[in-house]
C-alpha positions as CSV (number, residue, x, y, z in Angstrom):
1,M,81.6,141.2,-25.9
2,P,81.4,144.2,-28.5
3,S,77.8,145.1,-29.4
4,A,76.8,144.6,-33.3
5,V,76.7,148.3,-33.8
6,S,80.4,148.4,-32.5
7,R,81.7,145.7,-34.8
8,L,79.9,147.3,-37.7
9,D,81.7,150.7,-36.8
10,S,85.0,149.1,-36.6
11,P,87.8,150.7,-38.7
12,E,88.6,147.4,-40.2
13,L,85.0,147.0,-41.5
14,R,84.9,150.3,-43.0
15,A,88.3,149.7,-44.6
16,S,87.0,146.3,-46.0
17,I,83.8,147.8,-47.7
18,Y,86.2,150.4,-49.4
19,Q,88.7,147.7,-50.5
20,F,85.5,145.7,-52.3
21,M,85.5,148.6,-54.6
22,V,89.1,149.4,-55.3
23,Y,89.5,147.0,-58.2
24,V,85.7,147.0,-59.3
25,P,86.5,149.6,-62.0
26,G,89.5,147.6,-63.0
27,G,87.8,144.4,-63.2
28,V,85.2,146.0,-65.6
29,S,87.8,147.4,-67.9
30,S,89.6,144.2,-67.9
31,V,86.5,142.7,-69.4
32,F,85.1,145.1,-71.5
33,L,87.7,147.6,-72.4
34,G,89.8,145.6,-75.1
35,I,86.6,144.4,-77.0
36,W,84.8,148.0,-76.7
37,L,88.1,149.4,-78.4
38,S,88.5,146.5,-81.0
39,Q,84.7,147.5,-81.9
40,H,85.6,150.9,-82.3
41,G,88.2,150.2,-84.8
42,I,91.3,150.2,-82.7
43,P,94.1,147.8,-83.8
44,A,96.0,145.6,-81.2
45,D,98.9,147.8,-81.3
46,Q,97.2,150.8,-80.5
47,I,95.2,149.1,-77.8
48,G,98.6,148.5,-76.3
49,L,99.3,152.1,-76.2
50,I,96.1,153.2,-74.8
51,N,97.0,150.9,-71.8
52,A,100.7,151.9,-71.8
53,L,100.2,155.7,-71.3
54,P,98.3,155.6,-68.0
55,T,101.3,153.7,-66.6
56,L,103.7,156.2,-67.8
57,C,101.6,158.7,-65.9
58,L,101.5,156.9,-62.9
59,L,105.3,156.3,-63.3
60,L,105.7,160.0,-62.9
61,L,103.1,160.5,-60.1
62,N,103.2,157.5,-57.8
63,I,106.1,158.8,-55.6
64,A,104.9,162.4,-55.6
65,V,101.3,161.5,-54.6
66,G,102.5,159.1,-52.0
67,R,104.8,161.7,-50.4
68,I,101.7,164.2,-50.4
69,A,99.4,161.4,-48.8
70,D,102.1,160.9,-46.1
71,K,102.1,164.6,-45.2
72,L,98.4,164.7,-44.6
73,D,96.8,164.8,-41.3
74,D,95.9,161.0,-42.4
75,W,95.8,158.9,-45.5
76,R,91.9,159.3,-45.4
77,T,91.9,162.6,-46.9
78,A,94.2,161.8,-49.7
79,L,91.9,158.7,-50.8
80,I,88.8,161.1,-50.7
81,Y,90.3,163.5,-53.0
82,I,91.9,160.6,-55.3
83,S,88.3,158.5,-55.4
84,L,86.4,161.9,-56.5
85,A,89.2,162.6,-59.1
86,S,88.6,159.1,-60.7
87,A,84.8,159.4,-60.3
88,L,84.9,162.6,-62.8
89,A,87.7,161.3,-65.2
90,P,85.6,158.7,-67.1
91,L,82.9,161.1,-68.3
92,P,84.1,162.5,-71.3
93,L,84.2,158.8,-72.7
94,Y,80.9,159.3,-73.8
95,F,82.0,161.9,-76.2
96,V,84.9,160.4,-77.8
97,S,85.2,157.6,-80.5
98,E,88.4,157.9,-82.1
99,F,91.8,156.8,-81.2
100,W,93.7,160.2,-79.7
101,G,90.6,161.1,-77.9
102,I,90.0,157.7,-76.3
103,L,94.0,157.3,-75.5
104,L,93.8,160.8,-73.6
105,V,90.5,160.3,-71.8
106,W,91.4,156.8,-70.8
107,A,94.7,157.9,-69.6
108,L,93.1,160.3,-67.2
109,C,90.7,157.6,-66.0
110,S,93.4,154.6,-65.7
111,T,95.9,157.2,-63.9
112,T,93.4,158.2,-61.2
113,N,92.2,154.7,-60.6
114,G,95.7,153.5,-60.3
115,L,96.7,156.2,-57.5
116,V,94.2,154.5,-55.3
117,P,95.6,150.8,-54.5
118,P,99.1,151.9,-53.3
119,V,97.7,154.5,-50.6
120,I,94.8,152.5,-49.3
121,D,97.2,149.3,-48.9
122,A,99.9,151.3,-47.3
123,A,97.5,152.9,-44.8
124,T,95.8,149.3,-44.1
125,V,98.8,147.5,-43.3
126,R,100.0,150.2,-40.8
127,M,96.7,150.2,-39.4
128,T,96.4,146.4,-39.0
129,R,99.6,146.2,-37.5
130,R,99.0,148.9,-35.0
131,N,95.6,147.3,-34.1
132,G,96.8,143.5,-34.1
133,T,94.3,142.7,-36.8
134,D,94.5,140.9,-40.1
135,F,95.6,143.1,-43.0
136,G,95.1,139.8,-45.5
137,V,91.5,139.5,-44.8
138,I,91.1,143.3,-45.4
139,R,93.0,143.1,-48.6
140,A,91.0,140.1,-49.8
141,W,87.9,142.1,-50.1
142,A,89.5,144.0,-52.9
143,T,89.9,140.9,-54.6
144,V,86.5,139.8,-53.8
145,G,85.4,142.9,-55.5
146,Y,87.4,142.2,-58.8
147,V,86.1,138.8,-58.9
148,F,82.3,140.3,-58.7
149,A,83.3,142.9,-61.5
150,A,85.2,140.4,-63.7
151,G,83.1,137.2,-63.2
152,G,79.5,138.7,-62.3
153,L,79.5,142.1,-64.0
154,G,81.5,140.7,-67.0
155,L,78.4,138.3,-67.8
156,L,76.8,141.6,-69.2
157,L,79.3,141.5,-71.9
158,N,77.4,138.2,-73.2
159,M,74.0,139.6,-72.4
160,M,74.3,143.4,-73.6
161,G,77.8,143.6,-75.3
162,S,80.5,145.9,-74.9
163,G,78.2,149.0,-75.4
164,V,77.4,149.0,-71.5
165,F,81.0,149.4,-70.7
166,I,81.2,153.3,-70.2
167,T,78.3,153.3,-68.1
168,L,79.2,150.3,-66.0
169,Y,82.6,151.9,-65.6
170,V,81.3,155.3,-64.5
171,V,78.7,153.7,-61.9
172,T,81.3,151.8,-60.3
173,V,83.9,154.7,-59.6
174,V,80.9,157.0,-58.5
175,I,80.3,154.3,-55.6
176,R,83.8,154.2,-54.9
177,A,84.0,157.8,-54.5
178,A,81.0,157.6,-52.1
179,L,82.4,155.1,-49.9
180,A,85.6,157.0,-49.7
181,F,83.8,159.1,-47.0
182,L,83.1,156.3,-44.6
183,L,86.8,155.4,-44.3
184,P,88.3,155.5,-41.0
185,R,91.2,157.6,-39.8
186,F,94.4,155.2,-40.6
187,R,96.9,157.2,-38.5
188,A,97.3,156.7,-34.6
189,P,96.1,159.6,-32.6
190,T,98.4,162.4,-32.2
191,Q,99.6,162.3,-28.6
192,K,100.3,165.5,-26.5
193,V,103.8,166.3,-26.2
194,T,104.7,166.3,-22.2
195,L,107.6,168.3,-20.6
196,A,109.2,164.7,-20.2
197,D,108.9,164.0,-23.9
198,A,110.1,167.6,-24.8
199,A,113.4,166.9,-22.7
200,V,114.1,164.0,-25.2
201,T,114.9,165.0,-28.7
202,P,112.9,162.8,-31.1
203,A,114.6,161.1,-33.9
204,A,114.0,162.2,-37.4
205,P,112.0,159.8,-39.5
206,S,113.7,157.8,-42.0
207,R,113.8,159.0,-45.5
208,L,112.9,156.8,-48.5
209,K,116.2,157.3,-50.3
210,D,118.0,155.9,-47.2
211,S,116.3,152.6,-47.8
212,L,117.1,152.4,-51.4
213,Q,120.1,149.9,-51.4
214,L,120.3,147.3,-54.0
215,W,119.3,144.5,-52.0
216,F,116.2,146.4,-51.1
217,I,115.2,147.6,-54.5
218,L,115.8,144.0,-56.2
219,P,112.8,142.2,-54.7
220,L,110.6,145.2,-55.8
221,L,111.9,145.1,-59.1
222,A,111.3,141.1,-59.2
223,F,107.7,141.6,-58.5
224,A,107.3,144.6,-60.8
225,L,108.7,142.2,-63.9
226,V,106.0,139.4,-62.8
227,N,103.1,141.9,-62.4
228,S,103.8,143.2,-65.8
229,S,102.6,139.9,-67.0
230,N,99.5,140.3,-65.0
231,S,99.0,143.6,-66.5
232,L,99.0,141.8,-69.7
233,I,96.1,139.8,-68.6
234,G,93.9,142.8,-68.0
235,G,94.8,144.6,-71.3
236,F,95.1,141.7,-73.6
237,A,93.9,138.5,-72.7
238,A,90.1,138.9,-73.0
239,L,90.7,139.9,-76.5
240,V,93.5,137.3,-77.5
241,W,91.2,134.4,-75.9
242,F,88.0,135.8,-77.9
243,E,90.1,136.0,-81.3
244,N,91.5,132.4,-80.8
245,G,88.0,131.1,-80.2
246,I,87.2,131.1,-76.8
247,P,83.3,131.7,-76.2
248,S,82.5,135.2,-74.7
249,Y,80.6,133.6,-71.8
250,F,84.1,132.2,-70.7
251,L,85.8,135.4,-70.4
252,G,84.4,136.9,-67.1
253,P,84.8,133.4,-65.4
254,L,88.4,133.1,-66.7
255,L,89.4,136.5,-65.3
256,G,87.1,136.0,-62.3
257,I,88.4,132.4,-61.2
258,A,92.1,134.3,-60.9
259,A,90.8,136.6,-58.4
260,A,88.8,134.1,-56.5
261,A,91.9,132.2,-56.2
262,E,93.8,135.2,-54.9
263,A,91.0,135.9,-52.5
264,V,91.2,132.4,-51.1
265,L,95.0,132.6,-50.4
266,M,94.4,136.1,-48.8
267,F,91.8,135.2,-46.7
268,A,93.9,132.3,-45.3
269,W,97.1,134.1,-45.2
270,R,97.4,134.4,-41.5
271,R,97.2,130.7,-40.8
272,F,100.8,130.1,-43.0
273,G,101.8,133.2,-44.0
274,G,104.0,133.9,-41.4
275,R,106.1,131.1,-42.0
276,V,107.4,132.5,-45.1
277,S,109.7,135.4,-45.4
278,A,108.9,138.3,-47.7
279,R,111.5,137.9,-50.1
280,N,110.6,134.1,-50.6
281,M,106.9,135.1,-51.3
282,I,108.3,137.2,-54.3
283,L,110.2,134.2,-55.1
284,V,107.5,131.9,-55.3
285,A,105.4,134.5,-57.3
286,A,108.2,134.5,-60.0
287,L,108.2,130.7,-60.1
288,A,104.3,130.7,-60.4
289,G,104.6,133.3,-63.2
290,L,107.5,131.2,-65.3
291,V,104.9,128.3,-65.2
292,R,101.6,130.1,-66.0
293,F,102.7,132.1,-68.9
294,T,104.8,129.8,-70.5
295,I,101.7,127.4,-70.7
296,M,99.6,130.4,-72.0
297,A,102.1,130.8,-74.8
298,F,100.9,127.5,-76.4
299,N,97.1,128.7,-76.7
300,P,95.9,125.8,-74.4
301,P,92.2,124.8,-74.2
302,V,90.0,126.7,-71.9
303,E,90.2,123.8,-69.4
304,V,94.0,124.5,-69.1
305,L,93.4,128.3,-69.1
306,F,91.3,127.9,-66.0
307,F,94.4,126.1,-64.3
308,T,96.8,128.7,-65.4
309,Q,94.6,131.3,-64.2
310,L,94.5,129.6,-60.7
311,L,98.2,130.4,-60.4
312,H,97.3,134.1,-60.1
313,A,97.0,133.4,-56.6
314,F,100.7,133.0,-56.5
315,S,102.1,135.0,-59.3
316,F,100.1,138.4,-58.2
317,G,98.4,137.3,-54.5
318,M,101.5,136.0,-52.7
319,G,104.1,138.4,-54.5
320,Y,101.9,141.4,-53.6
321,F,102.0,140.4,-50.1
322,G,105.5,139.7,-50.3
323,V,106.3,143.4,-51.5
324,V,103.7,144.9,-49.0
325,H,105.3,143.3,-45.8
326,F,108.7,143.5,-47.4
327,I,108.1,147.3,-47.5
328,A,106.6,147.5,-44.0
329,N,109.3,145.7,-42.4
330,W,112.0,147.9,-43.9
331,T,110.7,151.5,-43.9
332,N,109.2,154.1,-41.5
333,E,105.4,155.0,-41.1
334,A,106.5,158.6,-42.1
335,N,107.0,157.4,-45.6
336,A,104.8,154.4,-45.9
337,A,102.7,155.7,-48.8
338,E,106.0,157.0,-50.5
339,A,107.6,153.5,-50.4
340,Q,104.6,151.6,-51.6
341,G,104.3,154.5,-54.4
342,F,108.0,153.7,-55.2
343,A,107.2,150.0,-55.7
344,N,104.2,150.7,-57.8
345,M,106.4,153.2,-59.8
346,L,108.5,150.3,-60.6
347,S,105.4,148.2,-61.5
348,M,104.2,150.8,-63.6
349,G,107.4,151.1,-65.5
350,A,107.6,147.4,-66.1
351,A,103.8,147.1,-67.0
352,M,104.4,150.1,-69.6
353,L,107.1,148.4,-71.3
354,A,105.3,145.0,-71.3
355,L,102.1,146.6,-72.8
356,S,103.9,148.7,-75.3
357,I,105.7,145.7,-76.6
358,F,103.2,142.9,-76.3
359,G,100.6,144.8,-78.6
360,V,103.2,144.5,-81.4
361,L,104.2,140.9,-80.5
362,V,100.4,140.0,-80.6
363,E,100.2,141.2,-84.1
364,F,103.0,138.9,-85.2
365,F,103.1,136.0,-82.8
366,G,99.7,135.7,-81.4
367,T,99.7,133.6,-78.2
368,Y,103.6,133.1,-78.5
369,A,103.9,136.7,-77.3
370,F,103.4,135.3,-73.9
371,F,107.0,134.0,-74.1
372,Y,107.9,137.7,-73.2
373,S,106.6,136.9,-69.9
374,T,108.5,133.8,-69.4
375,A,111.6,135.9,-69.9
376,T,110.7,138.4,-67.6
377,A,109.6,135.8,-64.9
378,L,113.2,134.4,-65.2
379,M,114.9,137.6,-64.6
380,A,112.4,138.2,-61.4
381,V,113.8,134.8,-60.1
382,G,117.2,136.0,-60.6
383,C,116.6,139.5,-58.8
384,V,115.2,137.7,-55.7
385,L,118.2,135.4,-55.6
386,W,120.6,138.2,-55.8
387,S,118.9,140.1,-53.1
388,L,119.0,137.2,-50.6
389,K,122.8,136.7,-51.6
390,L,123.5,140.4,-50.8
391,R,121.3,140.4,-47.6
392,P,119.9,137.2,-46.4
393,A,116.6,136.8,-44.9
394,K,116.4,137.0,-41.2
395,A,113.4,136.5,-38.8
396,L,111.1,136.0,-41.9
397,I,111.6,139.3,-43.3
């Protein structure tokens, strides 16, 4: 039986501790940012731009950063550098108060923050597959961290107001940067080449562009379309609900319960996830998003909003697992982070479009703007079905 010390020193535990902090800064901004911006006199359409610009930056950087991370000796090194950059980025927020200054500084904050998830997830899924451990349990701690930030730290909005936002955000990214130094090595140890190995010419690692066929891209695009609406929740939901009369003490719990449902699904994933193919996971996510955002368009009471937020477990959690496993099944470890970055690039592109359009739609149509998400969910369903027709799923992949 392994000792308590060895269990505490396991790579899975150290990855889980870091995963807990991955989405804490995002949880803080989901609750506080929209209201903080509104109280600085920023209108909804400009809030949309402030949320959209970082997605443009991520759109341009994700694949490049993933490619660099893949070429380093280990993904851990890239995560340390990215975490340190994200800890320094928000400091200028203390000195800006007008639209252009906030736009540029927040773009830097959100971009460096958004580079973390694709690298840590690509690294973790490869490590757990090699070790025979459960990726779902490790990834679930990222969601638990978001619940803590949105549901727990979000209560500070009612107690202290949005003025605490900058300091709270800075504290969370600094803690995450410190925890990055505790991350384990994710790659398998490099083996020494023997004479027998040298006699065999190794196969060249597959390139990402070799995988970019239509049947492969369509499921990633489908999740990007659904996830663009999840981005709207982070960028606008708290503000829209607040302006529609939802008391501020409900905002954190509404955001937190979505992540809590996602965490439950992830912790339980190993018991039933192997029975569902990756693309069918993404199809379920699209259908859940269709139901969730259509209901939200009708400005339902808070009790119904709690139900729609529970659907986040499927519209994001199951869909994200589908994407991660779909990529891991069909790509090479040599381009793991780059492939995850490509999927993230599609998500960022769809999110940038959604955030830019949604801010204008909210100004004119209020909650009916969520019918935009209904349309994108329908498109996502079509993308998955098209991919399955081009290349049917085999052996649950």
